[in-house]
GUKELO-265687 format. One record per residue: residue number from 1; residue in one letter; chain; x, y, z of N, C-alpha, C in turn. Coordinates in steps of 0.001 Angstrom, whole numbers, plus 500000, padded with zeros to 6 digits. Example, Ala and Ser with C-alpha at 12.3 -4.5 7.8 and 13.67 -1.06 7.14 Angstrom:
(1,'a','A',(513190,494310,507800),(512300,495500,507800),(513200,496700,507800)),
(2,'s','A',(512850,497750,507080),(513670,498940,507140),(512900,500030,507870)),
//
This chain:
(1,'m','A',(071894,418808,464386),(072102,417658,463369),(073247,418084,462332)),
(2,'k','A',(073993,417127,461891),(075155,417388,460949),(074538,417551,459533)),
(3,'d','A',(075389,418159,458626),(075151,418277,457253),(073803,419029,456845)),
(4,'m','A',(073440,419886,457749),(072270,420752,457451),(072777,422027,456742)),
(5,'p','A',(072018,422641,455811),(072330,423911,455352),(072628,424986,456365)),
(6,'k','A',(073359,426003,455976),(073768,427142,456897),(072438,427774,457425)),
(7,'r','A',(072598,428129,458721),(071543,428867,459426),(070277,428022,459641)),
(8,'w','A',(070410,426703,459476),(069251,425755,459891),(069511,425250,461293)),
(9,'q','A',(068439,424933,461940),(068435,424375,463236),(067295,423401,463390)),
(10,'y','A',(067576,422339,464187),(066598,421353,464391),(066212,421449,465838)),
(11,'k','A',(064876,421670,466080),(064526,422005,467578),(063019,421518,467665)),
(12,'h','A',(062817,420871,468880),(061434,420418,469237),(060777,419620,468102)),
(13,'g','A',(061570,418810,467461),(061013,417927,466476),(060697,418512,465076)),
(14,'a','A',(061345,419747,464775),(061057,420406,463470),(062352,421049,463017)),
(15,'y','A',(062398,421374,461706),(063536,422101,461133),(063171,423595,461090)),
(16,'y','A',(064140,424415,461459),(063932,426014,461516),(065058,426556,460684)),
(17,'y','A',(064735,427725,460128),(065747,428538,459513),(065878,429950,460201)),
(18,'l','A',(067095,430387,460457),(067321,431588,461284),(067632,432661,460259)),
(19,'p','A',(066674,433456,459794),(066943,434436,458758),(067867,435580,459405)),
(20,'r','A',(068639,436080,458381),(069454,437300,458594),(068592,438494,458806)),
(21,'v','A',(068894,439573,459292),(068090,440775,459654),(067387,441191,458373)),
(22,'h','A',(068281,441233,457207),(067669,441806,455871),(066776,440817,455277)),
(23,'e','A',(066686,439545,455769),(065812,438626,455151),(064468,438358,455866)),
(24,'r','A',(064433,438898,457016),(063212,438594,457920),(061854,438907,457263)),
(25,'d','A',(061749,439893,456324),(060560,440241,455728),(060027,439002,454908)),
(26,'m','A',(060994,438253,454345),(060713,437071,453621),(060138,435900,454438)),
(27,'f','A',(060393,436085,455731),(060048,434950,456649),(059087,435383,457700)),
(28,'d','A',(058191,436205,457272),(057111,436795,458285),(057644,437450,459443)),
(29,'g','A',(058918,438086,459221),(059421,438912,460300),(060014,438035,461645)),
(30,'k','A',(060008,436812,461383),(060505,435877,462449),(062097,435724,462477)),
(31,'t','A',(062555,435353,463744),(063997,435077,463836),(064194,433558,463750)),
(32,'w','A',(063108,432824,464129),(063107,431397,463886),(061968,431003,462989)),
(33,'y','A',(062251,430595,461865),(061203,430326,460969),(060980,428788,460668)),
(34,'r','A',(059814,428334,460971),(059650,426789,460863),(059415,426350,459531)),
(35,'l','A',(060297,425385,459020),(060192,424942,457783),(059445,423648,457603)),
(36,'g','A',(059504,422814,458578),(058634,421515,458555),(059219,420398,459455)),
(37,'k','A',(058483,419405,459629),(058850,418327,460510),(059950,417430,459963)),
(38,'t','A',(059807,417135,458588),(060814,416288,457983),(061781,417051,457203)),
(39,'y','A',(062880,416406,456952),(063988,417096,456248),(063539,417436,454753)),
(40,'s','A',(062795,416534,454133),(062423,416694,452760),(061286,417867,452734)),
(41,'e','A',(060455,417899,453742),(059507,418879,453724),(060143,420342,453951)),
(42,'a','A',(061138,420300,454794),(061851,421536,455129),(062664,422054,453813)),
(43,'l','A',(063171,421084,453036),(063787,421466,451813),(062950,422105,450809)),
(44,'r','A',(061674,421504,450744),(060795,422029,449731),(060347,423499,450080)),
(45,'k','A',(060051,423598,451446),(059645,424933,451863),(060711,425982,451632)),
(46,'f','A',(061933,425587,451981),(063007,426564,451748),(063193,426854,450319)),
(47,'a','A',(063120,425889,449561),(063230,426191,448004),(062182,427051,447502)),
(48,'e','A',(060897,427020,447952),(059967,427830,447610),(060240,429370,447929)),
(49,'i','A',(060753,429506,449124),(061146,430888,449576),(062234,431367,448763)),
(50,'q','A',(063258,430641,448501),(064418,430970,447657),(063952,431320,446244)),
(51,'d','A',(062961,430667,445693),(062368,430999,444389),(061826,432381,444487)),
(52,'m','A',(061230,432806,445623),(060628,434138,445697),(061569,435204,445544)),
(53,'q','A',(062812,434896,446018),(063918,435898,446145),(064447,436140,444725)),
(54,'v','A',(064177,435399,443811),(064743,435406,442449),(063725,436031,441330)),
(55,'t','A',(062576,436252,441812),(061404,436836,440900),(061881,438171,440403)),
(56,'e','A',(061236,438732,439428),(061413,439973,438925),(061186,441060,439977)),
(57,'k','A',(061862,442161,439744),(061747,443251,440668),(060415,443974,440460)),
(58,'v','A',(059977,444495,441569),(058534,445227,441435),(058730,446304,440432)),
(59,'s','A',(059879,447033,440441),(060057,448102,439464),(059859,447687,438055)),
(60,'s','A',(060307,446454,437724),(060110,445923,436358),(058557,445636,436052)),
(61,'l','A',(057951,445129,437045),(056471,444966,436751),(055820,446174,436567)),
(62,'i','A',(056178,447304,437293),(055499,448617,437132),(055868,449081,435867)),
(63,'d','A',(057114,448986,435335),(057445,449431,433945),(056580,448765,432932)),
(64,'r','A',(056314,447473,432961),(055443,446789,432061),(054046,447195,432206)),
(65,'y','A',(053554,447406,433392),(052207,447826,433626),(051969,449146,432998)),
(66,'e','A',(052924,450141,433196),(052749,451445,432554),(052773,451408,431055)),
(67,'a','A',(053485,450477,430481),(053634,450317,429007),(052448,449589,428283)),
(68,'e','A',(051914,448689,429004),(050870,447755,428427),(049474,448024,428886)),
(69,'i','A',(049288,448269,430187),(047960,448291,430674),(047503,449667,431007)),
(70,'l','A',(048324,450615,431650),(047892,451936,431999),(047354,452672,430778)),
(71,'p','A',(047895,452633,429599),(047355,453410,428481),(045854,452995,428165)),
(72,'t','A',(045399,451796,428503),(043985,451394,428183),(043032,452015,429132)),
(73,'r','A',(043494,452645,430195),(042518,453114,431239),(042066,454550,430772)),
(74,'g','A',(041021,455136,431417),(040643,456441,431111),(041682,457514,431530)),
(75,'v','A',(041550,458657,430931),(042567,459754,431223),(042631,459961,432697)),
(76,'s','A',(041570,460198,433405),(041689,460581,434818),(042238,459446,435666)),
(77,'t','A',(041945,458133,435211),(042494,457049,435901),(043918,456901,435694)),
(78,'q','A',(044419,457240,434460),(045866,457143,434111),(046525,458145,435052)),
(79,'n','A',(045980,459341,435183),(046705,460420,435919),(046827,460014,437482)),
(80,'g','A',(045721,459398,437953),(045786,459076,439404),(046635,457892,439629)),
(81,'y','A',(046639,456869,438679),(047466,455658,438887),(048881,455997,438695)),
(82,'a','A',(049206,456915,437739),(050612,457282,437517),(051316,457797,438795)),
(83,'v','A',(050427,458644,439550),(051061,459151,440835),(051331,458118,441885)),
(84,'a','A',(050342,457133,441925),(050494,456013,442889),(051635,455066,442441)),
(85,'l','A',(051852,454842,441141),(052844,453964,440592),(054176,454586,441006)),
(86,'r','A',(054311,455933,440948),(055590,456613,441268),(055961,456287,442825)),
(87,'r','A',(054902,456408,443706),(055229,456052,445131),(055485,454615,445316)),
(88,'l','A',(054789,453766,444672),(055126,452358,444782),(056540,452011,444260)),
(89,'r','A',(056979,452650,443183),(058217,452397,442644),(059304,452787,443695)),
(90,'k','A',(059099,453936,444291),(060008,454489,445240),(060124,453739,446527)),
(91,'g','A',(058878,453219,446968),(058838,452567,448276),(059114,451019,448150)),
(92,'l','A',(058710,450362,447035),(058765,448940,446976),(059560,448394,445696)),
(93,'g','A',(059877,449335,444746),(060346,448912,443487),(061592,448057,443561)),
(94,'h','A',(062487,448215,444572),(063730,447514,444729),(063619,446081,445149)),
(95,'n','A',(062403,445776,445604),(062129,444363,446105),(061826,443356,445051)),
(96,'p','A',(062217,442175,445213),(061672,441074,444318),(060175,441032,444539)),
(97,'a','A',(059452,440775,443330),(058024,440775,443454),(057351,439771,444458)),
(98,'g','A',(058228,438553,444520),(057772,437440,445283),(057893,437746,446803)),
(99,'s','A',(058657,438763,447152),(058962,439181,448530),(057858,440108,449093)),
(100,'i','A',(056917,440539,448277),(055870,441457,448760),(054716,440710,449332)),
(101,'t','A',(054942,440465,450600),(054099,439760,451527),(053014,440740,452087)),
(102,'p','A',(051982,440198,452664),(050921,441159,453384),(051666,441932,454364)),
(103,'r','A',(052695,441355,455173),(053332,442147,456183),(054110,443396,455560)),
(104,'v','A',(054685,443127,454478),(055416,444172,453808),(054470,445303,453329)),
(105,'m','A',(053419,444906,452698),(052410,445991,452163),(051805,446636,453410)),
(106,'y','A',(051543,446030,454426),(050866,446640,455634),(051891,447717,456098)),
(107,'r','A',(053219,447371,456208),(054175,448278,456678),(054274,449464,455881)),
(108,'y','A',(054277,449268,454453),(054300,450292,453468),(053045,451300,453657)),
(109,'m','A',(051859,450638,453819),(050614,451479,453932),(050612,452252,455243)),
(110,'d','A',(051023,451671,456310),(051054,452414,457577),(051889,453645,457518)),
(111,'a','A',(053186,453447,456921),(054038,454616,456835),(053443,455712,455809)),
(112,'l','A',(052855,455218,454748),(052236,456161,453911),(051025,456871,454542)),
(113,'a','A',(050211,456098,455306),(049069,456726,455859),(049440,457842,456852)),
(114,'k','A',(050613,457692,457664),(051020,458676,458544),(051454,459963,457807)),
(115,'k','A',(052089,459722,456665),(052521,460910,455906),(051583,461559,455078)),
(116,'k','A',(050770,460804,454345),(049862,461375,453354),(048394,461081,453580)),
(117,'g','A',(048037,460145,454543),(046640,459927,454830),(046229,458559,454335)),
(118,'m','A',(045090,458050,454927),(044647,456706,454718),(044109,456523,453277)),
(119,'q','A',(043420,457592,452810),(042901,457522,451471),(043979,457201,450419)),
(120,'v','A',(045133,457913,450557),(046239,457774,449637),(046821,456270,449771)),
(121,'a','A',(046850,455817,450966),(047371,454522,451215),(046413,453430,450547)),
(122,'n','A',(045165,453734,450700),(044151,452816,450058),(044279,452712,448505)),
(123,'t','A',(044609,453965,447907),(044817,454092,446488),(046050,453301,446067)),
(124,'d','A',(047104,453379,446856),(048374,452590,446436),(048076,451139,446592)),
(125,'l','A',(047238,450634,447511),(047018,449213,447660),(046146,448717,446514)),
(126,'k','A',(045264,449569,445994),(044405,449293,444911),(045304,449116,443657)),
(127,'v','A',(046167,450071,443410),(047107,450053,442304),(048015,448860,442421)),
(128,'a','A',(048610,448499,443617),(049439,447474,443819),(048756,446188,443440)),
(129,'n','A',(047508,446045,443795),(046755,444862,443402),(046702,444714,441965)),
(130,'q','A',(046467,445829,441236),(046380,445829,439771),(047599,445277,439174)),
(131,'v','A',(048801,445755,439687),(050127,445355,439211),(050348,443864,439558)),
(132,'m','A',(050011,443407,440679),(050133,441981,441043),(049371,441056,440234)),
(133,'n','A',(048122,441528,439961),(047182,440708,439101),(047739,440569,437664)),
(134,'a','A',(048337,441666,437177),(048981,441629,435890),(050217,440701,435911)),
(135,'a','A',(050987,440720,436958),(052084,439879,437145),(051743,438429,436967)),
(136,'v','A',(050589,437983,437614),(050062,436604,437579),(049714,436279,436232)),
(137,'r','A',(049085,437221,435430),(048753,437004,434099),(049940,436834,433217)),
(138,'w','A',(050986,437536,433565),(052209,437358,432727),(053002,436273,433047)),
(139,'g','A',(052812,435597,434187),(053605,434451,434583),(054641,434726,435469)),
(140,'a','A',(054726,436000,435971),(055835,436364,436913),(055643,435943,438253)),
(141,'l','A',(054326,435752,438659),(053929,435302,439971),(052891,434104,439839)),
(142,'e','A',(052967,433252,440780),(051911,432269,440798),(050546,432729,441358)),
(143,'r','A',(050614,433683,442159),(049358,434250,442669),(049670,435685,443144)),
(144,'n','A',(048474,436403,443523),(048572,437757,444059),(048652,437616,445453)),
(145,'p','A',(049779,437975,446156),(049847,437707,447720),(049014,438626,448444)),
(146,'l','A',(048617,439778,447809),(047849,440846,448431),(046329,440696,448312)),
(147,'k','A',(045876,439904,447385),(044415,439656,447110),(043762,438915,448282)),
(148,'g','A',(042745,439594,448910),(042021,438880,449979),(042666,438823,451350)),
(149,'t','A',(043940,439319,451315),(044694,439281,452676),(045017,440677,453161)),
(150,'v','A',(045255,441597,452294),(045584,443073,452837),(044280,443863,452766)),
(151,'k','A',(043826,444300,453876),(042665,445022,453881),(042796,446528,453637)),
(152,'y','A',(041807,447268,453150),(041877,448664,453050),(041543,449318,454365)),
(153,'y','A',(041917,450598,454545),(041534,451377,455716),(040111,451633,455649)),
(154,'g','A',(039454,451528,456671),(037925,451775,456720),(037682,452788,457846)),
(155,'k','A',(036371,452932,458086),(035848,453868,459074),(036433,453520,460548)),
(156,'r','A',(036395,452232,460714),(036897,451748,462113),(038386,452167,462341)),
(157,'d','A',(039131,452367,461229),(040582,452829,461417),(040636,454432,461493)),
(158,'g','A',(039528,455067,461390),(039477,456430,461492),(039445,457117,460165)),
(159,'l','A',(039265,456385,459002),(039176,456895,457715),(037991,457843,457584)),
(160,'k','A',(038176,458990,457089),(037076,460027,456853),(035971,459366,456052)),
(161,'k','A',(034807,459597,456483),(033550,459097,455752),(033533,459617,454298)),
(162,'s','A',(033040,458770,453325),(032897,459181,452027),(031778,460256,451938)),
(163,'r','A',(031847,461003,450934),(030852,462163,450737),(029467,461712,450822)),
(164,'e','A',(028634,462381,451699),(027267,462015,451882),(026266,463085,451405)),
(165,'r','A',(026810,464039,450709),(025845,465289,450239),(024864,464671,449379)),
(166,'y','A',(023552,464903,449687),(022395,464560,448785),(021675,465869,448396)),
(167,'v','A',(021559,466025,447131),(020999,467279,446618),(019417,467118,446624)),
(168,'e','A',(018828,467896,447329),(017287,467855,447372),(016782,468513,446092)),
(169,'d','A',(015551,468170,445802),(014926,468714,444548),(014870,470239,444545)),
(170,'w','A',(014495,470723,445779),(014327,472211,445948),(015691,472922,445688)),
(171,'e','A',(016888,472344,446211),(018155,472894,445963),(018519,472953,444587)),
(172,'l','A',(018272,471944,443826),(018520,471881,442373),(017758,473013,441736)),
(173,'a','A',(016492,473068,442122),(015561,474142,441506),(016151,475447,441793)),
(174,'a','A',(016528,475753,443065),(017109,477094,443432),(018386,477454,442614)),
(175,'w','A',(019226,476414,442420),(020462,476746,441562),(020117,476983,440130)),
(176,'q','A',(019139,476400,439623),(018761,476585,438245),(018241,477990,437929)),
(177,'t','A',(017814,478625,438995),(017294,480060,438766),(018518,481045,438525)),
(178,'v','A',(019731,480609,438892),(020836,481543,438652),(021819,480912,437686)),
(179,'a','A',(021698,479659,437338),(022626,478920,436443),(022460,479380,435041)),
(180,'t','A',(023598,479145,434218),(023421,479645,432840),(022567,478573,432033)),
(181,'r','A',(022072,478971,431020),(021289,478113,430194),(022003,476737,429854)),
(182,'q','A',(023322,476895,429429),(024093,475703,429158),(024230,474763,430369)),
(183,'q','A',(024552,475381,431521),(024548,474638,432824),(023300,473867,433017)),
(184,'r','A',(022188,474520,432856),(020874,473794,433094),(020728,472643,432147)),
(185,'a','A',(021142,472882,430843),(020999,471757,429874),(021990,470589,430254)),
(186,'f','A',(023129,470944,430775),(024094,469850,431245),(023472,469068,432396)),
(187,'a','A',(022905,469836,433333),(022336,469196,434580),(021049,468302,434185)),
(188,'a','A',(020416,468772,433078),(019222,467982,432727),(019643,466641,432115)),
(189,'i','A',(020645,466629,431252),(021166,465484,430745),(021759,464433,431739)),
(190,'v','A',(022554,465071,432724),(023159,464175,433756),(022002,463612,434633)),
(191,'m','A',(021009,464418,434962),(019909,463834,435844),(019074,462800,435131)),
(192,'l','A',(019202,462765,433822),(018320,461764,433087),(019173,460512,432868)),
(193,'t','A',(020499,460656,432775),(021231,459585,432438),(022234,459082,433435)),
(194,'g','A',(022658,460004,434403),(023624,459609,435473),(025085,459631,434966)),
(195,'i','A',(025364,460131,433803),(026751,460043,433228),(027659,460957,433867)),
(196,'r','A',(028983,460736,433824),(030010,461545,434375),(030158,462867,433635)),
(197,'k','A',(030695,463818,434454),(030832,465202,433874),(031589,465171,432566)),
(198,'s','A',(032796,464637,432566),(033678,464664,431323),(032957,463952,430156)),
(199,'d','A',(032252,462832,430354),(031612,462154,429286),(030566,462934,428892)),
(200,'c','A',(029766,463704,429630),(028705,464514,429162),(029243,465658,428235)),
(201,'l','A',(030383,466312,428696),(030965,467391,427966),(031599,466932,426726)),
(202,'r','A',(031829,465724,426557),(032426,465083,425312),(031381,464602,424349)),
(203,'i','A',(030138,464762,424577),(029023,464266,423684),(029234,465085,422276)),
(204,'m','A',(029199,464380,421165),(029287,465018,419927),(027977,464788,419158)),
(205,'e','A',(027686,465592,418187),(026483,465528,417445),(026304,464063,416745)),
(206,'g','A',(027493,463519,416418),(027574,462191,415735),(027240,461108,416721)),
(207,'h','A',(027036,461361,417970),(026668,460446,418982),(025158,460315,419202)),
(208,'i','A',(024461,461218,418516),(023007,461376,418627),(022348,460960,417458)),
(209,'t','A',(021322,459980,417554),(020441,459723,416460),(018998,459924,416838)),
(210,'e','A',(018160,459624,415952),(016659,459792,416169),(016220,458973,417354)),
(211,'g','A',(016860,457823,417537),(016254,456990,418623),(017248,456713,419711)),
(212,'t','A',(018452,457181,419660),(019554,456867,420717),(020432,458024,421032)),
(213,'l','A',(021095,457868,422205),(022146,458758,422584),(023309,457894,423063)),
(214,'t','A',(024472,457785,422339),(025550,456930,422798),(026596,457695,423534)),
(215,'i','A',(026921,457254,424662),(027934,457898,425574),(029152,457018,425555)),
(216,'h','A',(030293,457645,425212),(031540,456841,425207),(032257,457041,426648)),
(217,'v','A',(032126,456084,427354),(032608,456150,428849),(034097,456181,428778)),
(218,'s','A',(034624,457220,429224),(036154,457510,429264),(036796,456439,430289)),
(219,'k','A',(036054,456053,431368),(036718,455262,432327),(037113,453852,431896)),
(220,'n','A',(036255,453383,431052),(036428,451937,430698),(036445,451781,429070)),
(221,'q','A',(036403,452889,428377),(036351,452937,426907),(035210,452095,426309)),
(222,'r','A',(034069,452139,427044),(032976,451293,426512),(031778,452226,426311)),
(223,'p','A',(031130,451955,425120),(029974,452788,424792),(028688,452389,425663)),
(224,'v','A',(027977,453294,425995),(026567,452997,426594),(025560,453791,425823)),
(225,'v','A',(024559,452933,425458),(023482,453476,424558),(022242,453673,425263)),
(226,'f','A',(021770,455039,425365),(020598,455367,426022),(019433,455481,424984)),
(227,'e','A',(018239,455017,425271),(017036,455232,424429),(016703,456662,424361)),
(228,'m','A',(016258,457265,423426),(016035,458644,423186),(014612,458903,423699)),
(229,'t','A',(014306,459137,424915),(012991,459427,425428),(012571,460863,425140)),
(230,'e','A',(011314,461268,425337),(010902,462619,425082),(011753,463528,425988)),
(231,'a','A',(011955,463164,427310),(012623,464132,428188),(014101,464266,427742)),
(232,'l','A',(014747,463256,427318),(016128,463307,426949),(016225,464181,425634)),
(233,'r','A',(015303,463852,424702),(015287,464634,423480),(015181,466136,423784)),
(234,'a','A',(014222,466485,424718),(014147,467880,425051),(015346,468502,425618)),
(235,'a','A',(016155,467611,426412),(017337,468194,427084),(018421,468374,425978)),
(236,'v','A',(018477,467450,424936),(019459,467542,423912),(019127,468772,423060)),
(237,'e','A',(017847,468951,422750),(017505,470070,421889),(017783,471433,422687)),
(238,'e','A',(017633,471490,423979),(017952,472665,424725),(019443,472950,424690)),
(239,'a','A',(020235,471807,424858),(021816,472041,424799),(022101,472551,423241)),
(240,'r','A',(021569,472077,422320),(021729,472651,420945),(021352,474087,420762)),
(241,'a','A',(020210,474465,421364),(019733,475792,421310),(020651,476829,421919)),
(242,'c','A',(021419,476379,422948),(022199,477418,423685),(023649,477194,423360)),
(243,'k','A',(024105,476659,422331),(025420,476532,421867),(026097,477900,421771)),
(244,'p','A',(027171,478312,422389),(027674,479697,422166),(028447,479792,420914)),
(245,'a','A',(028645,478704,420144),(029375,478833,418868),(029112,477472,418049)),
(246,'a','A',(029129,477620,416800),(028853,476442,415974),(030005,475433,416311)),
(247,'s','A',(029470,474102,416439),(030431,473111,416926),(029827,471658,416642)),
(248,'l','A',(030748,470756,416687),(030368,469223,416484),(030062,468788,417951)),
(249,'y','A',(030426,469537,418983),(030144,469075,420325),(028755,469602,420777)),
(250,'l','A',(028116,468823,421617),(026701,469292,422096),(026813,470355,423077)),
(251,'l','A',(027825,470271,423912),(028087,471423,424947),(029414,471962,424893)),
(252,'p','A',(029666,472859,423915),(030966,473376,423602),(031228,474650,424322)),
(253,'n','A',(032568,475005,424380),(032823,476341,425000),(032676,477492,423904)),
(254,'r','A',(033097,478592,424285),(032820,479812,423499),(033467,479694,422059)),
(255,'r','A',(034413,478997,422028),(035242,478845,420773),(034662,477549,419924)),
(256,'g','A',(033695,476921,420446),(033230,475680,419828),(033955,474486,420057)),
(257,'a','A',(034913,474567,420985),(035764,473370,421293),(035217,472714,422542)),
(258,'c','A',(035859,471459,422736),(035393,470725,423994),(035956,471344,425212)),
(259,'y','A',(035119,471382,426332),(035619,471864,427549),(036675,470950,428233)),
(260,'v','A',(036712,469644,427784),(037677,468683,428405),(039004,468725,427715)),
(261,'q','A',(040063,469006,428465),(041386,469035,427889),(041950,467665,427749)),
(262,'p','A',(042906,467557,426953),(043591,466232,426728),(043959,465489,427970)),
(263,'s','A',(044285,466231,429051),(044651,465609,430324),(043416,465167,431062)),
(264,'g','A',(042311,465553,430625),(041033,465152,431328),(040489,466170,432293)),
(265,'i','A',(041179,467219,432448),(040666,468313,433425),(039760,469294,432652)),
(266,'t','A',(038874,470006,433323),(037882,470966,432819),(037965,472258,433605)),
(267,'p','A',(039003,472947,433612),(039110,474150,434459),(038109,475274,434185)),
(268,'t','A',(037884,475481,432840),(036892,476550,432468),(035504,476247,432958)),
(269,'w','A',(035097,474997,432707),(033690,474560,433174),(033667,474599,434649)),
(270,'d','A',(034726,474080,435403),(034676,474018,436818),(034583,475460,437438)),
(271,'k','A',(035284,476358,436878),(035237,477689,437461),(033931,478339,437163)),
(272,'s','A',(033407,478129,436006),(031953,478687,435820),(030992,478019,436774)),
(273,'w','A',(031099,476694,437043),(030258,476085,438028),(030344,476605,439371)),
(274,'r','A',(031552,476858,439819),(031827,477451,441196),(031109,478884,441330)),
(275,'r','A',(031275,479661,440205),(030645,480929,440198),(029141,480826,440291)),
(276,'s','A',(028551,479860,439680),(027108,479752,439748),(026583,479334,441093)),
(277,'m','A',(027481,478460,441783),(027119,478128,443107),(027223,479200,444089)),
(278,'a','A',(028198,479986,443952),(028349,481237,444780),(027219,482088,444575)),
(279,'n','A',(026776,482272,443400),(025582,483096,443137),(024332,482601,443749)),
(280,'a','A',(024177,481246,443610),(022971,480611,444163),(022886,480778,445725)),
(281,'i','A',(024032,480582,446406),(024185,480735,447732),(023796,482187,448223)),
(282,'e','A',(024220,483076,447411),(024153,484551,447710),(022570,485049,447455)),
(283,'q','A',(022016,484538,446399),(020811,485073,445915),(019494,484187,446169)),
(284,'t','A',(019754,482919,446549),(018632,482057,446722),(018635,481396,448237)),
(285,'d','A',(017842,480448,448495),(017818,479887,449842),(018779,478692,449917)),
(286,'l','A',(019515,478444,448855),(020642,477436,448910),(021632,477726,449839)),
(287,'e','A',(022058,476888,450736),(023027,477110,451799),(024371,476445,451606)),
(288,'e','A',(024326,475225,450847),(025548,474505,450664),(025655,474158,449283)),
(289,'a','A',(026836,474413,448753),(027177,474183,447259),(027072,472650,447039)),
(290,'f','A',(026940,472284,445786),(027007,470867,445342),(027770,470856,444141)),
(291,'t','A',(028356,469758,443869),(029307,469495,442720),(028483,468707,441524)),
(292,'r','A',(029160,468651,440384),(028656,467884,439340),(028539,466508,439712)),
(293,'h','A',(029552,465929,440450),(029506,464564,441017),(028223,464334,441906)),
(294,'d','A',(027960,465308,442648),(026702,465212,443504),(025478,465010,442699)),
(295,'l','A',(025373,465538,441519),(024177,465335,440605),(024155,463844,440157)),
(296,'r','A',(025320,463284,439958),(025415,461836,439554),(025018,460976,440686)),
(297,'a','A',(025458,461323,441884),(025014,460696,443116),(023457,460797,443303)),
(298,'k','A',(023000,461900,443084),(021474,462054,443212),(020689,461146,442312)),
(299,'v','A',(021170,460983,440996),(020494,459919,440068),(020633,458505,440832)),
(300,'g','A',(021830,458209,441252),(021931,456919,442018),(020955,456857,443188)),
(301,'s','A',(020870,457836,443913),(020121,457854,445185),(018535,457819,444887)),
(302,'d','A',(018112,458500,443818),(016726,458496,443434),(016241,457317,442728)),
(303,'a','A',(017183,456578,442244),(016707,455307,441544),(015907,454419,442377)),
(304,'a','A',(015045,453643,441949),(014020,452828,442726),(014707,451745,443446)),
(305,'t','A',(015855,451137,442817),(016442,450036,443324),(017868,450177,443221)),
(306,'d','A',(018772,449316,443928),(020213,449357,443741),(020512,448846,442339)),
(307,'q','A',(019717,447912,441913),(020083,447352,440536),(019869,448490,439403)),
(308,'r','A',(018813,449239,439527),(018609,450272,438572),(019610,451429,438719)),
(309,'a','A',(020053,451718,440002),(021123,452740,440194),(022369,452229,439494)),
(310,'q','A',(022749,450901,439766),(023961,450386,439137),(023950,450401,437690)),
(311,'e','A',(022757,450142,437087),(022582,450216,435629),(022842,451558,435065)),
(312,'l','A',(022119,452495,435756),(022215,453860,435280),(023670,454480,435332)),
(313,'l','A',(024354,454177,436515),(025719,454633,436637),(026750,453891,436015)),
(314,'d','A',(026352,452815,435417),(027317,451907,434568),(028405,451395,435561)),
(315,'h','A',(028072,450926,436691),(029038,450230,437657),(029140,448773,437538)),
(316,'t','A',(030298,448292,437618),(030442,446791,437638),(030151,446099,438908)),
(317,'s','A',(030337,447016,439947),(030177,446452,441330),(029061,447167,442070)),
(318,'a','A',(028119,446363,442553),(026869,446994,443202),(027201,447475,444554)),
(319,'s','A',(028358,446994,445160),(028809,447593,446434),(029256,448965,446304)),
(320,'t','A',(029972,449423,445148),(030346,450745,444911),(029218,451630,444751)),
(321,'t','A',(028076,451149,444124),(026891,451948,444099),(026268,452208,445309)),
(322,'r','A',(026210,451166,446132),(025507,451357,447460),(026321,452235,448493)),
(323,'q','A',(027698,452035,448334),(028466,452714,449255),(028627,454237,448982)),
(324,'h','A',(028764,454604,447805),(029090,456008,447370),(027982,456761,446675)),
(325,'y','A',(026961,456055,446164),(025955,456748,445339),(024560,456629,445786)),
(326,'r','A',(024272,455866,446911),(022916,455870,447399),(022887,456653,448673)),
(327,'r','A',(022855,457864,448511),(023086,458867,449656),(021721,459142,450415)),
(328,'k','A',(020723,459116,449707),(019402,459471,450199),(019087,458621,451503)),
(329,'k','A',(018586,459302,452545),(018229,458552,453803),(016954,457863,453523)),
(330,'r','A',(016995,456540,453911),(015868,455634,453665),(015021,455542,454933)),
(331,'t','A',(013729,455480,454773),(012828,455233,455866),(012489,453798,455937)),
(332,'i','A',(012719,453250,457074),(012589,451786,457286),(011273,451543,458077)),
(333,'r','A',(010530,450539,457443),(009214,450256,458076),(009472,449281,459228)),
(334,'p','A',(008856,449650,460384),(009048,448702,461511),(008312,447405,461345)),
(335,'v','A',(008617,446383,462231),(007860,445122,462108),(006373,445255,462134)),
(336,'k','A',(005850,446200,463065),(004367,446310,463165),(004174,447812,463207)),
//
């Protein structure tokens, strides 16, 4: 047909566009892209795709995300997201945001998985979704093209299973025979509340009252208030009794300072923990070390219900609790 835009073709009762090689990602990788049956329909479809090409660059969205949203996350989340954002900037930053289709993201993830592993690729997809959601909120995009369409790598893809270590009661008791007094107090508080390691080590005397213990959750900057039960009060008093130096922190280091560094890491505490585990394996019946995070998972596993575990661990998603923190093997009652 005459007077059609360049690289258009009319074939089999429909209008098609023949993308150039560098444009094909915008057109689902096709060499013949169907625009519509009628000329007006084809023009509208082509205009939509052209609009996608003039959206902000992904790198600009990443810049704004780093400036406005990333600082509101917890320290450890900031550190992890910053690494992922650097990879996304390098791999996708030069593209218009509207051109990031599921096909483009899958290609990026496949290449990254081969180089650094599926878990890293999953992390980048999670962060990319966060950036795209922010772009929708800012008005840079109409919708997040990745949400609900690009899937994470899973076990069927060969992804390594999530950690399944469950700490038995006797294993915890065995370790306690060689652990320091402060480590035992720390474990007691964690086992009663399910809080994260860094949040426990950041507890200050000002967070404790006669009737409550307030935990300031670093991950979401939200306070969680626990009722001061007799068991929790005893654990707090034990932590106070074994302070190595006068301090405003409940579990301070030898200088009375917080074990958690500004970057969110706890090297001194972690080294001491590893040493206690090595001693427990050498001197007791304990055969496999466990981490501070495994204690948190034990709290989730020992909870009576998924809902109670989710409440204790302060999760917004019940699926996260079930997938990663309900590690204890369940006995299923047969029909008869």
